[in-house]
GUTOR-922504 format. One line per 10 residues: number of its first residue (from 1); their letters; for each residue x, y, z of C-alpha. Coordinates in steps of 0.05 Angstrom, whole numbers, plus 5000, padded with zeros to 4 digits. Layout:
% GUTOR-922504
NUM = A = X,Y,Z  ...
END
This chain:
% GUTOR-922504
1 = MKVKEARRTA = 4940,4825,5424  4917,4896,5439  4943,4953,5396  4973,4986,5458  5017,4925,5470  5038,4922,5397  5058,4995,5398  5098,4984,5462  5134,4926,5428  5149,4971,5368
11 = SEWVKEAAAP = 5179,5023,5415  5222,4970,5448  5249,4948,5381  5267,5020,5363  5303,5029,5430  5342,4965,5423  5357,4961,5348  5352,5030,5317  5367,5083,5370  5439,5062,5384
21 = HEEFVGAYLS = 5461,5079,5313  5496,5146,5303  5453,5165,5244  5388,5153,5283  5343,5215,5285  5278,5187,5310  5220,5141,5295  5145,5143,5287  5088,5096,5272  5052,5096,5205
31 = GSTVDLTEDA = 5002,5054,5167  4932,5028,5183  4943,5013,5257  4952,5088,5271  4877,5096,5264  4862,5042,5316  4849,5057,5389  4897,5030,5440  4845,4982,5468  4829,4953,5399
41 = DLPPASDVDI = 4852,4883,5380  4908,4882,5330  4879,4847,5268  4915,4780,5255  4932,4803,5183  4961,4870,5205  5032,4890,5218  5058,4951,5255  5093,5000,5209  5154,5036,5238
51 = MVVTSREEPP = 5187,5093,5201  5259,5101,5225  5285,5171,5207  5360,5172,5192  5409,5228,5177  5438,5187,5120  5419,5214,5052  5417,5143,5025  5388,5101,5081  5399,5026,5085
61 = GKLGKFLYQG = 5351,4981,5049  5282,4968,5076  5283,4918,5132  5213,4898,5115  5169,4851,5155  5195,4808,5213  5171,4781,5278  5194,4813,5343  5167,4789,5409  5106,4761,5374
71 = VLLEVTHLPL = 5089,4824,5335  5098,4829,5260  5136,4894,5248  5150,4928,5182  5209,4976,5186  5225,5029,5134  5284,5076,5137  5267,5148,5117  5321,5200,5103  5313,5264,5143
81 = NRLASAESVL = 5314,5305,5080  5245,5276,5062  5220,5313,5124  5254,5379,5108  5193,5421,5123  5120,5416,5145  5101,5439,5075  5138,5383,5040  5105,5332,5086  5036,5363,5079
91 = ADYHLAGGFR = 5040,5357,5003  5059,5283,5005  4999,5237,5013  5042,5179,5038  5079,5219,5091  5026,5268,5116  4981,5216,5148  5037,5192,5192  5040,5260,5225  4966,5273,5230
101 = RDTVIADPSG = 4967,5244,5300  5023,5240,5351  5053,5173,5333  5125,5193,5348  5157,5138,5391  5229,5164,5393  5254,5235,5383  5320,5253,5416  5324,5322,5385  5250,5340,5389
111 = RLKELQRDVS = 5247,5357,5315  5197,5303,5298  5148,5326,5352  5153,5397,5326  5141,5373,5255  5082,5331,5278  5049,5391,5311  5058,5434,5249  5031,5380,5202  4973,5361,5247
121 = RQFADRHWVR = 4950,5434,5252  4947,5442,5176  4930,5370,5154  4857,5386,5138  4871,5452,5103  4838,5452,5035  4901,5473,4999  4942,5415,5026  4886,5364,5016  4882,5384,4943
131 = QRCLQALNKI = 4958,5381,4936  4958,5310,4962  4902,5290,4913  4941,5322,4856  5004,5284,4876  4966,5218,4873  4935,5236,4805  5004,5252,4778  5030,5185,4802  4975,5151,4760
141 = RTGVQGLDPD = 4996,5190,4699  5071,5179,4707  5061,5106,4724  5022,5092,4660  5065,5136,4616  5127,5100,4641  5102,5033,4618  5153,4993,4578  5117,4948,4528  5178,4902,4525
151 = ASLPDLVNSW = 5183,4893,4601  5179,4825,4634  5108,4801,4648  5111,4818,4723  5137,4888,4709  5085,4899,4654  5029,4877,4701  5054,4925,4755  5057,4982,4705  4981,4975,4697
161 = LFPAGITTHV = 4961,4949,4766  4993,5000,4812  4968,5062,4774  4899,5030,4775  4905,5021,4850  4926,5093,4861  4857,5115,4838  4833,5094,4907  4887,5135,4940  4863,5198,4906
171 = LLAAALRNPT = 4794,5188,4938  4822,5169,5005  4865,5231,5006  4804,5274,4992  4767,5240,5049  4826,5250,5098  4833,5174,5103  4896,5132,5108  4922,5112,5039  4925,5039,5060
181 = VRLRYPAANA = 4961,4990,5015  4928,4922,5017  4859,4946,5039  4854,5006,4992  4793,4980,4955  4749,4965,5016  4769,5034,5043  4752,5070,4978  4686,5033,4973  4668,5056,5043
191 = VLREYGLEAV = 4686,5128,5026  4644,5128,4962  4584,5101,4999  4592,5152,5054  4590,5209,5003  4534,5180,4961  4581,5166,4903  4575,5090,4902  4562,5090,4826  4636,5107,4817
201 = YPELLKLLGC = 4660,5043,4851  4644,4995,4793  4686,5040,4748  4746,5029,4793  4735,4954,4792  4730,4955,4716  4801,4982,4713  4822,4917,4749  4774,4874,4709  4741,4841,4768
211 = EAWTPHQAST = 4673,4877,4771  4636,4812,4755  4680,4764,4793  4648,4711,4838  4675,4689,4906  4693,4622,4874  4737,4655,4822  4774,4696,4875  4782,4635,4920  4810,4592,4863
221 = HMEALSRSFD = 4862,4644,4845  4878,4656,4918  4896,4584,4929  4939,4582,4866  4974,4645,4891  4989,4612,4958  5028,4558,4922  5068,4608,4881  5080,4649,4944  5110,4590,4981
231 = AAAAVSRTRF = 5154,4572,4922  5180,4643,4914  5191,4653,4988  5233,4589,4990  5281,4611,4935  5283,4686,4944  5355,4713,4945  5356,4776,4902  5339,4839,4940  5278,4876,4914
241 = PFSADITPEA = 5242,4933,4949  5185,4885,4963  5227,4824,4983  5205,4826,5055  5132,4819,5032  5147,4750,5002  5173,4713,5063  5144,4661,5110  5136,4716,5163  5095,4759,5114
251 = RAVAIDGSRE = 5049,4702,5094  4998,4723,5147  4989,4789,5111  4997,4773,5038  4961,4706,5037  4919,4699,5100  4897,4771,5097  4874,4766,5025  4840,4700,5039  4803,4733,5097
261 = LVHSGQHREA = 4777,4786,5049  4752,4733,5000  4717,4694,5055  4684,4756,5083  4649,4772,5017  4700,4823,4994  4727,4779,4940  4732,4835,4889  4768,4878,4939  4821,4824,4947
271 = VFWIGATFAR = 4839,4824,4873  4888,4882,4875  4934,4850,4927  4927,4781,4896  4952,4811,4831  5008,4850,4864  5032,4789,4901  5028,4744,4840  5072,4794,4801  5122,4798,4858
281 = CHKILLADSP = 5127,4723,4864  5141,4717,4790  5193,4772,4791  5229,4732,4845  5223,4667,4806  5251,4701,4744  5311,4725,4782  5325,4667,4829  5294,4603,4803  5272,4605,4729
291 = ALIPAHLPAF = 5265,4530,4729  5203,4538,4773  5167,4585,4725  5134,4531,4681  5101,4502,4743  5072,4569,4766  5063,4613,4704  4997,4580,4682  4964,4602,4748  4988,4674,4738
301 = QAFLTDLGLP = 4963,4673,4666  4896,4644,4687  4888,4700,4738  4903,4753,4685  4857,4720,4634  4799,4722,4684  4813,4797,4689  4805,4804,4614  4880,4807,4603  4898,4745,4562
311 = DRSSIISRSR = 4960,4776,4529  5010,4833,4533  4971,4878,4485  4909,4874,4529  4950,4895,4590  4976,4955,4552  4905,4973,4529  4879,4967,4601  4933,5015,4624  4907,5066,4574
321 = EVLASVPLVE = 4838,5058,4605  4869,5074,4673  4898,5138,4644  4831,5155,4613  4798,5148,4681  4837,5205,4711  4784,5259,4697  4730,5217,4731  4774,5203,4791  4794,5276,4797
331 = ATAERILEAN = 4722,5300,4792  4700,5249,4844  4755,5270,4892  4735,5343,4883  4663,5326,4902  4687,5290,4964  4733,5348,4982  4677,5398,4975  4629,5357,5017  4679,5339,5071
341 = RAISG = 4662,5381,5132  4728,5364,5165  4765,5403,5113  4779,5476,5129  4798,5538,5090
END
């Protein structure tokens, strides 16, 4: 399917399912497909991200991923107060990219179009690029500092893994690239090569523990994850923010997409999302089917052991290494920012 057709389908869903609600303000597209041309093929492991803006201060829970007319959509509700001003959007590295281009697909009042024009005009301003980098750096610090050593294993893993993954977002923000979720490591690797900073990339992989991994290692853990994924998807009942990522509909992204990375030679780049998905599956199993944990925990533990994390204390120590990496990441982002000719001011 062409990107143009997928976007049209997304617009149809908004018109049919979101626009009739009284609190509906508008909708726009976000995520990795925003950077694709209309004539490009939509990658099989990609979904179309829709941000539905609502006047409710506490919007309904995330709808997540679902199939609509053959297109995998991911719908997130965003309260209008998150878009209070162009300045607040420009300082937010997750929000700003969605308004860099005109991706507004519904805007009854015209306010989203106006916001998009303001954000687009200032997106590459040096001040705002630096603010977005600083925001990501602060997320690393707060993520690690908020680690609870007594947390469940899935939560403990996430307290190390996601701050480690945000190191890539700092660099992507400096390069004016989309802070993609699943493909953050391939994207960061490409940026570092582009700016002659490829020596930094192994340092990012060391924070994961996969710098010396082989394709066989990644493939073995990928197949074990696929079994845990299917088990968790079958029993999932408790609502988590990520619940829609662990469903049969989302398998094409979480499992097939990661497998595609492994098979294409980007096995180390697949590790972050393999880890995130493993942790999410086990959080679901803990909540909804503890009896299944003995069958699947050894695979999760084997994955962590291969990352040099055989026990809880090693995960806590690794998180400290992530925190210690902040000066290197910040300095690297500054070098990218200074060399980036697209940045103004």
